[in-house]
C-alpha positions in Angstrom: -42.9 77.1 -10.9 -39.5 77.9 -9.4 -38.2 75.4 -12.3 -40.3 77.4 -15.1 -38.4 81.0 -13.5 -35.1 79.4 -13.1 -35.2 78.0 -16.5 -36.4 81.7 -18.7 -33.6 83.3 -16.3 -30.8 81.2 -17.8 -32.3 81.8 -21.0 -32.6 85.9 -20.7 -29.0 85.7 -19.2 -27.9 83.9 -21.8 -29.2 85.9 -24.9 -27.9 89.3 -22.8 -24.4 88.2 -22.6 -24.6 87.0 -26.3 -25.8 90.5 -27.3 -23.4 92.0 -24.5 -19.6 91.0 -26.2 -18.9 93.7 -28.6 -20.3 95.6 -26.4 -18.1 95.0 -23.5 -15.3 97.4 -24.7 -17.6 100.9 -23.8 -20.0 99.3 -21.2 -20.1 97.4 -17.7 -21.8 94.0 -18.1 -24.9 95.3 -15.1 -25.2 98.2 -17.2 -25.9 96.7 -20.8 -28.2 93.9 -18.9 -30.1 96.9 -17.3 -31.3 98.6 -20.8 -31.6 94.8 -22.3 -34.3 93.5 -19.4 -35.3 96.8 -19.3 -35.8 97.3 -23.0 -37.7 94.3 -23.5 -39.8 95.3 -19.9 -40.2 98.5 -21.9 -41.3 96.8 -25.2 -44.4 95.2 -23.2 -45.2 98.5 -21.5 -45.8 100.3 -24.5 -47.5 97.3 -26.9 -49.9 96.1 -24.1 -50.2 100.2 -23.5 -51.3 99.7 -27.2 -53.6 97.6 -27.1 -54.9 99.0 -23.6 -55.3 103.0 -25.4 -56.4 101.4 -28.5 -58.6 98.2 -27.9 -59.5 98.1 -25.2 -61.1 101.1 -24.6 -60.8 101.9 -27.7 -60.1 105.8 -27.1 -62.4 106.1 -24.5 -63.2 107.7 -21.7 -63.8 104.6 -18.5 -66.7 106.1 -16.4 -66.7 104.7 -13.3 -69.4 106.1 -11.9 -67.6 108.8 -9.5 -65.0 109.8 -11.7 -64.0 109.5 -15.2 -60.4 108.6 -16.9 -59.1 109.8 -20.1 -57.8 106.6 -21.8 -54.3 106.9 -21.5 -54.6 107.1 -18.3 -57.0 103.8 -17.8 -54.6 102.6 -20.1 -51.1 103.2 -17.6 -53.0 102.4 -14.9 -54.6 99.1 -15.8 -50.4 98.1 -17.6 -48.4 99.4 -15.0 -48.9 95.8 -12.2 -48.0 93.8 -15.4 -44.4 95.6 -16.2 -44.0 96.7 -12.4 -44.4 92.8 -11.3 -42.2 91.7 -14.8 -39.4 95.3 -14.1 -39.2 93.6 -10.8 -38.0 90.4 -11.3 -35.9 91.4 -15.0 -34.4 93.8 -11.8 -33.8 90.9 -9.1 -32.4 87.8 -10.7 -31.0 89.0 -14.0 -29.6 92.5 -14.2 -28.4 93.0 -10.2 -27.9 90.2 -9.4 -24.8 90.9 -6.6 -26.7 92.8 -4.5 -26.9 91.1 -1.2 -29.6 93.5 0.5 -32.5 90.9 0.9 -35.7 90.3 -1.2 -38.1 92.7 0.7 -36.0 95.2 1.2 -35.6 95.5 -2.4 -39.3 95.1 -3.5 -39.7 98.2 -0.6 -37.0 100.0 -2.1 -38.3 99.6 -6.5 -41.4 99.8 -5.2 -40.1 103.8 -3.9 -38.5 103.9 -7.3 -41.4 103.2 -8.6 -43.7 105.3 -6.9 -41.4 108.4 -8.6 -41.2 107.1 -11.8 -45.1 106.7 -11.1 -45.9 110.1 -10.5 -43.6 110.7 -13.3 -45.6 108.9 -15.9 -49.0 110.6 -14.9 -47.4 114.1 -14.6 -45.8 113.8 -18.0 -48.3 112.0 -20.0 -50.9 114.7 -19.2 -48.3 117.1 -19.6 -47.9 116.0 -24.2 -51.2 114.6 -24.4 -53.1 117.8 -22.2 -50.6 120.5 -23.3 -49.0 119.7 -26.0 -51.8 117.8 -27.9 -49.2 114.4 -28.8 -50.5 111.5 -29.7 -50.8 109.0 -26.9 -48.6 106.5 -27.7 -46.3 109.0 -29.1 -46.1 111.1 -25.7 -46.5 106.9 -23.9 -43.3 107.2 -25.7 -41.2 110.3 -24.8 -42.2 109.9 -21.0 -41.0 106.1 -21.1 -37.7 107.5 -22.5 -37.1 110.3 -19.2 -38.8 107.8 -17.6 -35.9 104.9 -18.2 -33.0 106.9 -17.3 -35.0 108.4 -13.9 -35.0 104.6 -13.2 -31.7 103.7 -13.8 -29.9 105.8 -11.6 -32.3 104.9 -9.0 -31.7 101.0 -9.4 -29.2 100.9 -9.7 -27.8 103.3 -6.9 -30.6 102.6 -4.6 -32.9 99.8 -4.7 -30.9 97.2 -5.6 -27.5 98.6 -4.5 -24.5 96.5 -3.9 -22.0 97.9 -1.0 -18.1 97.4 -1.3 -17.6 96.8 -4.8 -16.9 98.8 -7.8 -19.8 100.5 -9.4 -18.3 99.6 -13.0 
């Protein structure tokens, strides 16, 4: 399993770094890798959200017997653990590789950052879908854009902070 993950890491890093070449004069490698890996994870997130919302929950309420969950929130709740895991792995092993923090501390900080992202996701999805009456998938895309900005700064300067190395 470790060998497969190592090959996957090298492949993703290699592809990211190849695409980085034309942008190298404008942004740092870390920022580009964050955008690249974050983009991969975001596409996965939106794709899975679309599948669960439209085909698994079929745009219907999820009745748990004691509580009913709207389909847009149910899809978010199911997709979240998947993209949490892939997001952490990509951030730790591809993007923020210079961080010397122990893995447990990174995971804890990443988890705190993501809790903020969950709150933002929930509030913004409820607002865009239920108050603004915007389609659920479009609302998810708008929400994701806003949450990505928050997440970048939190991950770069908190979850995977690097002491003594300039933050270019």
